[in-house]
RODO-2510 file (C-alpha; in nm, 4 decimals, decimal comma):
residues 347
     n   res          X          Y          Z
     1     m     3,1776     0,6115    -0,4412
     2     v     2,9168     0,5511    -0,1800
     3     h     2,9012     0,7708     0,1239
     4     r     2,7273     0,6503     0,4321
     5     l     2,5686     0,8503     0,7280
     6     h     2,3846     0,7314     1,0368
     7     i     2,1313     0,9564     1,2120
     8     e     2,0152     0,9119     1,5744
     9     k     1,8101     1,1088     1,7932
    10     k     2,0053     1,2427     2,0992
    11     p     1,9051     1,1163     2,4378
    12     g     1,5793     1,2670     2,5486
    13     f     1,4390     1,2694     2,1979
    14     r     1,4321     0,8958     2,1373
    15     q     1,0721     0,8370     2,1679
    16     e     1,0410     0,6146     1,8614
    17     a     1,3070     0,3837     1,9868
    18     e     1,1629     0,3722     2,3438
    19     a     0,8297     0,3053     2,2070
    20     l     0,9604     0,0004     2,0080
    21     a     1,1424    -0,1341     2,3046
    22     e     0,8260    -0,1130     2,5027
    23     e     0,6387    -0,2851     2,2444
    24     i     0,8880    -0,5663     2,2232
    25     r     0,8809    -0,6131     2,6114
    26     s     0,4878    -0,5943     2,6411
    27     f     0,3586    -0,7343     2,3256
    28     v     0,6287    -0,9784     2,2090
    29     g     0,7211    -1,0625     2,5719
    30     i     1,1030    -1,0162     2,5401
    31     e     1,1668    -0,8766     2,8940
    32     a     1,5318    -0,9396     2,8491
    33     l     1,5590    -0,6401     2,6179
    34     t     1,7003    -0,3585     2,8247
    35     e     1,7412    -0,0922     2,5572
    36     l     1,6900    -0,0283     2,1818
    37     r     1,8510     0,2313     1,9817
    38     l     1,7315     0,3268     1,6321
    39     l     1,9348     0,4742     1,3595
    40     y     1,8446     0,5716     1,0139
    41     r     2,1244     0,4910     0,7706
    42     y     2,1692     0,6917     0,4357
    43     d     2,3863     0,5535     0,1590
    44     l     2,4471     0,7986    -0,1232
    45     e     2,6255     0,7711    -0,4601
    46     g     2,6768     1,0551    -0,7020
    47     v     2,7405     1,3283    -0,4532
    48     e     3,0661     1,5168    -0,3966
    49     p     3,2125     1,5005    -0,0314
    50     y     3,1937     1,8792     0,0199
    51     v     2,8304     1,8827    -0,0910
    52     l     2,7577     1,6074     0,1510
    53     r     2,9277     1,8020     0,4361
    54     q     2,7159     2,1052     0,3621
    55     s     2,3950     1,8980     0,3430
    56     i     2,4256     1,7122     0,6622
    57     y     2,2428     1,9518     0,8927
    58     a     2,0399     2,0920     0,5958
    59     v     1,9005     1,7703     0,4725
    60     f     1,9711     1,4788     0,7013
    61     a     1,9731     1,6026     1,0561
    62     n     1,8693     1,8545     1,3069
    63     p     2,1785     1,9452     1,5227
    64     a     1,9656     2,0343     1,8119
    65     v     1,8002     1,6910     1,8315
    66     e     2,0071     1,4394     1,6301
    67     d     2,3617     1,3023     1,6253
    68     v     2,5288     1,1954     1,2960
    69     y     2,7882     0,9205     1,2865
    70     d     3,0055     0,7917     0,9904
    71     e     3,0320     0,4564     1,1701
    72     l     2,7832     0,2829     1,3954
    73     p     2,8349     0,3359     1,7613
    74     l     2,9194    -0,0187     1,8688
    75     s     3,1582     0,0367     2,1600
    76     d     2,9267    -0,1236     2,3969
    77     k     2,8795    -0,4260     2,1795
    78     p     2,4948    -0,4396     2,1167
    79     t     2,3262    -0,6868     1,8876
    80     v     2,2924    -0,5157     1,5541
    81     f     1,9926    -0,5848     1,3134
    82     a     1,9149    -0,3753     0,9903
    83     t     1,6043    -0,3572     0,7559
    84     e     1,5646    -0,2083     0,4246
    85     l     1,2630    -0,1682     0,1787
    86     l     1,2332    -0,4513    -0,0808
    87     p     1,3470    -0,3737    -0,4309
    88     g     1,0547    -0,1970    -0,6085
    89     q     0,9167    -0,0458    -0,2816
    90     f     0,9191     0,3349    -0,2982
    91     d     1,1692     0,4729    -0,0588
    92     q     1,0094     0,8068     0,0454
    93     r     1,2982     0,8898     0,2844
    94     a     1,5736     0,8270     0,0147
    95     d     1,3812     1,0098    -0,2480
    96     s     1,3352     1,3147    -0,0388
    97     a     1,7071     1,3261     0,0478
    98     s     1,8025     1,2787    -0,3129
    99     q     1,5691     1,5725    -0,4169
   100     c     1,6954     1,8070    -0,1440
   101     i     2,0656     1,7545    -0,2517
   102     q     1,9562     1,8082    -0,6158
   103     m     1,8050     2,1438    -0,5174
   104     i     2,1260     2,2475    -0,3280
   105     t     2,3534     2,1613    -0,6054
   106     d     2,1217     2,2458    -0,9098
   107     g     2,2745     1,9304    -1,0682
   108     d     2,2091     1,5728    -1,1208
   109     r     2,0213     1,3851    -0,8618
   110     p     2,2183     1,1417    -0,6620
   111     i     2,1229     0,7859    -0,5940
   112     a     2,0156     0,7293    -0,2285
   113     r     1,9098     0,4302    -0,0404
   114     t     1,8101     0,4036     0,3386
   115     a     1,7909     0,1375     0,6037
   116     k     1,6890     0,1232     0,9703
   117     i     1,9554    -0,0052     1,2035
   118     y     1,8538    -0,1349     1,5443
   119     l     2,1004    -0,1750     1,8265
   120     l     1,9576    -0,4211     2,0820
   121     y     2,0801    -0,4583     2,4422
   122     g     2,0256    -0,7294     2,6957
   123     e     2,0741    -1,1090     2,7339
   124     l     1,9071    -1,2098     2,4173
   125     g     1,9163    -1,5733     2,2974
   126     d     1,8481    -1,6914     1,9383
   127     s     1,4831    -1,7528     1,9851
   128     e     1,4307    -1,3990     2,1344
   129     l     1,6243    -1,2355     1,8632
   130     a     1,4176    -1,4328     1,6006
   131     a     1,0925    -1,2962     1,7647
   132     i     1,2299    -0,9501     1,7794
   133     t     1,3232    -0,9659     1,4184
   134     k     0,9859    -1,0837     1,3191
   135     h     0,8231    -0,7944     1,4978
   136     l     1,0545    -0,5355     1,3575
   137     m     1,0435    -0,6541     0,9966
   138     n     0,7337    -0,6641     0,7792
   139     p     0,8038    -0,9130     0,4955
   140     v     0,5428    -0,7556     0,2737
   141     e     0,7527    -0,4491     0,2225
   142     s     1,0974    -0,4968     0,3813
   143     r     1,3949    -0,7440     0,4230
   144     e     1,7041    -0,7748     0,6320
   145     a     1,9737    -0,5485     0,5217
   146     s     2,3602    -0,5948     0,5050
   147     l     2,5798    -0,3988     0,7401
   148     a     2,8792    -0,4306     0,5139
   149     p     2,9827    -0,1267     0,3032
   150     c     2,8781    -0,1156    -0,0559
   151     d     3,0823    -0,0046    -0,3600
   152     t     2,7747     0,1037    -0,5746
   153     l     2,3939     0,1520    -0,5355
   154     v     2,3290     0,0671    -0,8897
   155     a     2,1544    -0,2540    -0,8793
   156     p     2,2460    -0,5044    -1,1741
   157     a     1,9451    -0,5994    -1,3880
   158     d     1,8919    -0,9619    -1,3687
   159     p     1,7979    -1,1466    -1,6885
   160     p     1,4190    -1,2077    -1,7016
   161     e     1,3054    -1,5507    -1,6100
   162     s     1,1004    -1,7459    -1,8540
   163     v     0,7275    -1,7130    -1,8002
   164     e     0,5934    -2,0124    -1,6118
   165     i     0,2858    -2,1833    -1,7897
   166     m     0,0489    -2,3418    -1,5468
   167     t     0,0435    -2,6707    -1,7286
   168     g    -0,2985    -2,8652    -1,6751
   169     f    -0,4776    -2,5797    -1,5167
   170     i    -0,7712    -2,5903    -1,7599
   171     k    -0,8201    -2,9627    -1,6726
   172     l    -0,8342    -2,9180    -1,2894
   173     n    -1,1423    -3,0260    -1,1041
   174     r    -1,3082    -2,8304    -0,8362
   175     e    -1,1061    -2,9669    -0,5473
   176     d    -0,7796    -2,9366    -0,7465
   177     l    -0,8682    -2,5625    -0,8116
   178     r    -0,9104    -2,5186    -0,4443
   179     i    -0,5674    -2,6658    -0,3696
   180     f    -0,4252    -2,4465    -0,6449
   181     l    -0,5764    -2,1322    -0,4981
   182     e    -0,4171    -2,2147    -0,1536
   183     d    -0,0793    -2,3209    -0,3044
   184     y    -0,0334    -1,9931    -0,4752
   185     a    -0,2016    -1,7901    -0,2124
   186     l    -0,4158    -1,6114    -0,4529
   187     a    -0,6490    -1,3284    -0,3272
   188     m    -0,9500    -1,4231    -0,5459
   189     d    -1,2003    -1,6711    -0,4369
   190     l    -1,2626    -2,0155    -0,5727
   191     n    -1,5688    -1,8894    -0,7933
   192     d    -1,3307    -1,6294    -0,9351
   193     l    -1,0571    -1,8934    -1,0123
   194     a    -1,3168    -2,1188    -1,1717
   195     l    -1,4280    -1,8382    -1,3956
   196     c    -1,0760    -1,7872    -1,4998
   197     q    -1,0419    -2,1466    -1,5789
   198     e    -1,3630    -2,1339    -1,7927
   199     y    -1,2159    -1,8357    -2,0045
   200     f    -0,8851    -2,0270    -2,0689
   201     q    -1,0838    -2,3348    -2,1562
   202     t    -1,2515    -2,1296    -2,4416
   203     e    -0,9089    -2,0101    -2,5513
   204     g    -0,7799    -2,3683    -2,5598
   205     r    -0,4752    -2,3044    -2,3539
   206     d    -0,3266    -2,2987    -2,0170
   207     p    -0,2537    -1,9457    -1,8580
   208     t     0,0824    -1,8137    -1,7482
   209     l     0,1448    -1,7432    -1,3783
   210     v     0,1679    -1,3746    -1,4807
   211     e    -0,1775    -1,3701    -1,6328
   212     l    -0,3260    -1,5167    -1,3246
   213     r    -0,1355    -1,2852    -1,0989
   214     m    -0,2530    -0,9880    -1,3041
   215     l    -0,6168    -1,0971    -1,2713
   216     d    -0,5658    -1,1611    -0,9039
   217     t    -0,4441    -0,8072    -0,8540
   218     y    -0,7065    -0,6388    -1,0592
   219     w    -0,9686    -0,8352    -0,8951
   220     s    -0,8426    -0,7800    -0,5523
   221     d    -1,0349    -0,5725    -0,3008
   222     h    -0,8160    -0,2744    -0,3494
   223     c    -0,8983    -0,2664    -0,7356
   224     r    -1,2324    -0,4410    -0,7697
   225     h    -1,3744    -0,3319    -0,4359
   226     t    -1,5141    -0,6833    -0,3672
   227     t    -1,6108    -0,5915    -0,0141
   228     f    -1,8830    -0,3615    -0,1591
   229     l    -2,0291    -0,6696    -0,3405
   230     t    -2,0392    -0,8978    -0,0259
   231     q    -2,3915    -1,0389    -0,0074
   232     i    -2,5843    -0,9581     0,2960
   233     d    -2,8156    -1,2408     0,3886
   234     g    -2,8290    -1,1893     0,7650
   235     i    -2,8214    -0,8656     0,9580
   236     e    -2,8866    -0,7661     1,3147
   237     i    -2,9117    -0,3944     1,3826
   238     r    -2,9170    -0,2556     1,7418
   239     e    -2,9521     0,1109     1,6609
   240     p    -3,3263     0,2186     1,6056
   241     a    -3,2262     0,4868     1,3620
   242     a    -3,0098     0,2464     1,1515
   243     q    -3,2942    -0,0123     1,1613
   244     r    -3,5314     0,2495     1,0315
   245     a    -3,2947     0,3445     0,7472
   246     y    -3,2530    -0,0255     0,6567
   247     d    -3,6363    -0,0904     0,6625
   248     r    -3,6705     0,2092     0,4317
   249     f    -3,4063     0,0629     0,2099
   250     l    -3,5824    -0,2677     0,1847
   251     k    -3,9250    -0,0831     0,1120
   252     i    -3,7679     0,1175    -0,1827
   253     r    -3,6242    -0,2116    -0,3286
   254     a    -3,9650    -0,3776    -0,3115
   255     e    -4,1281    -0,0645    -0,4808
   256     m    -3,8546    -0,0808    -0,7510
   257     n    -3,9009    -0,4705    -0,7949
   258     r    -3,5250    -0,5106    -0,7433
   259     d    -3,4614    -0,8850    -0,6822
   260     i    -3,0774    -0,8809    -0,6994
   261     p    -2,8883    -0,9837    -0,3778
   262     v    -2,8594    -0,7102    -0,0893
   263     t    -2,4933    -0,5797    -0,0881
   264     l    -2,3071    -0,2716     0,0488
   265     m    -2,2931    -0,1525    -0,3129
   266     e    -2,6664    -0,1896    -0,3410
   267     l    -2,7125     0,0078    -0,0050
   268     a    -2,4840     0,2735    -0,1390
   269     t    -2,6541     0,3142    -0,4774
   270     i    -3,0098     0,2709    -0,4043
   271     g    -3,0728     0,6364    -0,3249
   272     a    -2,9673     0,7631    -0,6728
   273     r    -3,1484     0,4750    -0,8478
   274     y    -3,4700     0,5584    -0,6673
   275     l    -3,4374     0,9212    -0,7575
   276     r    -3,4086     0,8373    -1,1226
   277     y    -3,6910     0,5802    -1,0793
   278     k    -3,9183     0,8618    -0,9468
   279     g    -3,8109     1,0835    -1,2351
   280     i    -3,6279     1,3420    -1,0098
   281     l    -3,2757     1,2631    -1,0964
   282     t    -3,2998     1,2851    -1,4816
   283     d    -2,9297     1,3848    -1,5478
   284     e    -2,7832     1,0739    -1,3735
   285     e    -2,5101     0,9038    -1,5948
   286     q    -2,6099     0,5496    -1,7214
   287     s    -2,2978     0,3330    -1,7505
   288     d    -2,1808    -0,0142    -1,6739
   289     e    -1,9684     0,1266    -1,4046
   290     v    -2,0831     0,0662    -1,0444
   291     n    -2,0702     0,4056    -0,8755
   292     a    -2,2767     0,5558    -0,6077
   293     c    -2,3863     0,8319    -0,8398
   294     s    -2,2378     1,0214    -1,1396
   295     v    -2,4519     1,3110    -1,2837
   296     h    -2,4020     1,5373    -1,6005
   297     i    -2,3280     1,8934    -1,5314
   298     d    -2,2331     2,2071    -1,7292
   299     v    -1,9068     2,3635    -1,5964
   300     d    -1,7898     2,7106    -1,6771
   301     v    -1,4188     2,6822    -1,7585
   302     e    -1,2676     3,0214    -1,8245
   303     g    -1,5861     3,1451    -1,9881
   304     e    -1,6387     2,8305    -2,1961
   305     t    -1,9024     2,5697    -2,1061
   306     e    -1,7721     2,2125    -2,0694
   307     k    -1,9559     1,8913    -2,0262
   308     w    -1,8363     1,7217    -1,6933
   309     l    -1,9407     1,4333    -1,4742
   310     l    -1,9953     1,5011    -1,1077
   311     m    -1,9087     1,1778    -0,9231
   312     f    -2,0076     1,0605    -0,5844
   313     k    -1,8085     0,7427    -0,5725
   314     n    -1,7259     0,4585    -0,3349
   315     a    -1,3815     0,3848    -0,2607
   316     l    -1,1917     0,1474    -0,0233
   317     h    -0,8085     0,2021     0,0180
   318     i    -0,7510     0,1350     0,3868
   319     l    -0,5024    -0,1684     0,3728
   320     p    -0,2365    -0,0222     0,1330
   321     s    -0,2480     0,2906     0,3439
   322     v    -0,1463     0,1072     0,6483
   323     i     0,1427    -0,0577     0,4651
   324     e     0,2910     0,2527     0,3008
   325     l     0,1319     0,5579     0,4683
   326     f     0,2922     0,8544     0,3040
   327     g     0,2990     0,7088    -0,0463
   328     w    -0,0681     0,6257    -0,0475
   329     a    -0,1602     0,9727     0,1110
   330     a     0,0231     1,1163    -0,1841
   331     a    -0,1686     0,8859    -0,4155
   332     f    -0,5090     0,9923    -0,2775
   333     v    -0,4289     1,3631    -0,3426
   334     g    -0,2942     1,2939    -0,6941
   335     g    -0,5789     1,0544    -0,7752
   336     a    -0,8528     1,3044    -0,6829
   337     i    -0,6998     1,5881    -0,8905
   338     r    -0,6348     1,3472    -1,1821
   339     d    -0,9711     1,1783    -1,1752
   340     l    -1,1522     1,5178    -1,1520
   341     r    -0,9660     1,6273    -1,4544
   342     a    -1,0135     1,3027    -1,6491
   343     v    -1,3939     1,3240    -1,6457
   344     s    -1,3831     1,6687    -1,8165
   345     g    -1,5601     1,6210    -2,1568
   346     y    -1,6402     1,2676    -2,0555
   347     a    -1,2878     1,1759    -2,1282
***
């Protein structure tokens, strides 16, 4: 059985809803919106009714500032719109609720799913509702949610589709590759796609769409840090201190006879390279990885000396943080701990 709760801030504590309403009126230009109410919906399966009653104000709501409804408060007949995360997106709110109930019962973790319910008031036409919907729902991570009750939260597994083969890909000319790049909205650039084509030509076969999507993901700016490899062929610096630093960078490059393109990565790594060139940084790690600097160090671990790498590394993780703030914040912490341990013993 699926139990459903709706949580809403009490009047006087609805700052989030009021801010959204003001955004829609000022940024989207829908002045006909007179009020917006925001409720968080929880669907739970695998929890006993008495446990849910005990959990309402321990897990889901603060009685001082929030109201709890079994049904939506629709007496004043608002326009109702709901959003939920796409399948596969991590639902932080649902996961936290599920974990809390498990800690209360010391039993199995229930299945939880959440949605945002928007109650819209005012004389709103179809075009205005469409504009509001577009503003409230980010298609990268969410979709419109059904308002109907559900019998189960267990999603049926659809049979896998056959893998699409990109027939004719290895025979495309440069212009056809450009069109292919646009049609499939790939993040890689045209030269990257041409490199992929050259590889599959040596294989003597066309790639699958999955293979191209995988390469596109791992060559994206998040994974490959292509921003750091952007060639700097013209630069205007207004700050004198920054200009002096850049001039010193160019002088060091000339001294080292480095004739590769100037990039952000070259700017970031030139210091360590120059120290090694001068014989000062003798313990720098030499590898094919492009890092600002990694040096060999000895670390005392509970009385035993272990070989470690101390890494000063470039990273660029801004965009996914904007899309899914809390999950990526947790990834940063976990990644830092994991990666530090991973380099122990040069593992």
